matplotlib code that plots the C-alpha trace (Angstrom):
import matplotlib.pyplot as plt

x = [-55.4, -58.5, -61.5, -64.8, -67.0, -70.8, -68.8, -66.4, -67.1, -68.0, -64.0, -62.2, -64.4, -63.1, -59.4, -60.2, -62.3, -60.7, -61.5, -59.5, -56.2, -54.8, -54.5, -52.8, -50.3, -49.1, -49.5, -47.4, -45.1, -44.2, -44.7, -44.0, -47.6, -50.2, -53.6, -55.3, -58.8, -60.2, -63.9, -66.0, -64.1]
y = [40.2, 41.5, 39.2, 40.7, 39.7, 40.7, 41.8, 41.2, 37.8, 36.4, 37.3, 36.1, 33.0, 32.5, 32.8, 30.4, 27.8, 24.3, 24.9, 27.4, 25.5, 23.9, 26.6, 28.6, 26.3, 26.3, 30.3, 30.8, 27.8, 29.8, 33.5, 36.0, 37.6, 39.3, 39.0, 43.1, 42.8, 46.1, 47.2, 49.5, 50.4]
z = [-148.0, -146.8, -145.3, -144.1, -141.1, -139.7, -136.7, -134.4, -132.6, -136.3, -137.2, -133.3, -133.9, -137.2, -136.2, -133.3, -135.5, -135.8, -139.4, -140.0, -137.6, -140.3, -142.3, -139.7, -138.9, -142.1, -142.4, -139.0, -140.8, -144.1, -143.6, -141.3, -140.8, -138.3, -138.2, -137.6, -136.7, -137.1, -136.3, -138.0, -140.7]

ax = plt.figure().add_subplot(projection="3d")
ax.plot(x, y, z, "-o")
ax.set_aspect("equal")
plt.show()
């Protein structure tokens, strides 16, 4: 999956947000995956 954000701070804020925390918990419990943030692509 590819998700675009306007800047690096927005991407990091999303990954650390309270709204995303339940989804992240499900993802970590059920899948092997890694989030990679690439700047300027």
